[in-house]
Structures are given as C-alpha cells and as structure tokens.
N, C-alpha and C positions, 0 to 999 in steps of 0.2 A: 516404750518398751525398754526395760533395763537389762544390761548385760552384765553378768557377774563373771569375774575372772577368779578361777580357782587357783589354789596354790599349785595344783598339778599342772595347769596350763602354763602358769607363770614361770616355771622352772624347767621347762623342756628345751632341749637343743633343737633349734629350728634352722633350716638351710637358708643361706643368703638369697636374696633375691637374684634371679638369673638375669642380671642386666649387665651388659658391658658398657663401658664408658662411651658417651656419644662422640667424644673427640676421637677415641680410637676407631670407632666405627666409620666416621667420616674419613679419616686418613686412609683406612683399609679400602673404603669404597673409591676414593680418589685414585689410589695406587692400582687397583683392579682395572678401572677405567683407562688409565694411561697405559697399562700393560696390554690392554685389548687394543688400544690405538696403535701401540708399537707393533703388535702382531699384524694388524691390518696393513700398516706401512710396510712391514717386511714381505707381506704377500704381494702388494702392489710392485714393490721393488723387484721381487722374483719374476714376475710377469713381464717387466720391462728389461729383463736380463741384466740387472745390477746386483750380481750375486754377493758382492762384498757388503753392500748396504743392507741386503735382505738378511744376511747372516748376522750382522751386528744388531739389527733391530729385533730379529727373532730371539737372539740371546738376551737382549735387555728385556723384551716382553715376557719371556719365559721365566727369567729370574725374578722380575717384579711380581709377576702372578704367583709364583711359588712362594716368595716371601710373604706376600700379603695373606695368602690362604693359610700359611703356617701360622702367622701372627693371629689371624681370627680363630684358627683352631686352638692354639694355646690359650688365648684369653677366654674362650668358652670353657675349656677344661679347668682353668684355674677358678672361674666363678663357680662352676659346678662342685669344686672340691671345698670351697670355703663354707665354713659353718659359723653361725653366731650363737654363742652360748649365753643364754640369759642367766645371770647370776642368781643364786639363792639369796633372799633377803631375810635376815633373822631378827628376831625380837628377843631382848633380854628383860626378864621380869624378876624383880627383887621384892622381898617383904619389906615394909617400911618399919616394922618393929625392930629395934636395934638389938635385942637379945636373940631374935631369930636370924638364922643365917641362910635362909631359903633363897635360892637363885636358880631360875630356870630359863632355858632357851628354847624358842619355838620358831616356827616359820611365821614370817610376817603376815598379818591379816589386815585387810582393808579397815582403816579407821584407827590403826595403832599409831600413836605419837609418843614422844618422850614426856614423861611426867603424867601419863594417863593413869588414872587410878582404876584398878581392876577388882575382881572379887576377893573374898577373904582368903587368906593363906590357909593351906591344908594342915600345916603344922601347928600354928599358934592362933589361928583365926584372926590374925591382924590384917591390914589392908595391904594389897599388893600393887606395885607401880611398875610401869614400863620405864626402865633406865637407859636403854640403849637400843638403837636400830642400826644394823650394819649389814653389809653384804659379805657373804663367804667368799674368800678369795683362795683359789686353788693355785698351788705352786706349779709353775711350768717346769716340765722335765728339762733337767740340764743336759746339754750335749757337749761332749767332749771332742775336740779336734784330735784326729788319729794321725 
C-alpha cells in the first residue's frame, strides 16, 4: 500500500508531541516520593510529641511537594503550547531557452530534483528545467526591550 503525501499535508502546522523529558519526569517523581516520606516522618514525629521535628519535616515535605507539582504543571503547559511548523518547500523552474526569460516558482512536488527537465515552456515552447529547490523562511517577529 502506497501512501501519498500531498502538499496540503506537508505544509500544515502540527502540534509537538505531548511528551515531557524522561529525566524531568524521573526527577519530579523522586522529589514527590521524598516529600511524601518527609510528610510521613512529620506525622510520626507529631505523634511522639516531637513538635519541632514534625514542623520542620512538614515544611520540607510541603515545599518539595509544591515545587515538584508546579514543575510538572509548567512542563506540561510548555509542551502543549509548543508547535512545530513544517516549512514550505518551493521549486524554481526556468526555461532553458536563453532568449526566453520565464521563471516560475511552485510548491515542491515529489520527484523534483535540480536539473530535472520538464514539459515545454508556455511562452516559447522550449524546455523547462528545475533550477532550485528551497525552503521558504519566514522572518521572526522582532521584539524590542522596553
């Protein structure tokens, strides 16, 4: 079974895969486990009436749990906002006849390559040739510090 990629599918903006780095997930998981352990130790210290240790462990556990959940939330939000834009690939076609000055630019089609000879020119009925294949570059918006 052959799958054809059309120019329409090739030039669409697609969302990034919603995957967070494995290392970041491992670190968040370890910190969550340690914060839960700290909260359990705080509970045990509270029941044996060591209020100072219970308070310290509770604060450490809550801060670590809050920070790890915030980091997880932020990384999920960043990944969902990222988009990968597939650039447009264009083909330049010129007439091989030196007196004819015809030059056309169209979207890349599968099978195009530089120096590929194409059908006859519409102006002079000479041969046309692919002379360039390039990707369209969009200029990024300039941001100015205020």
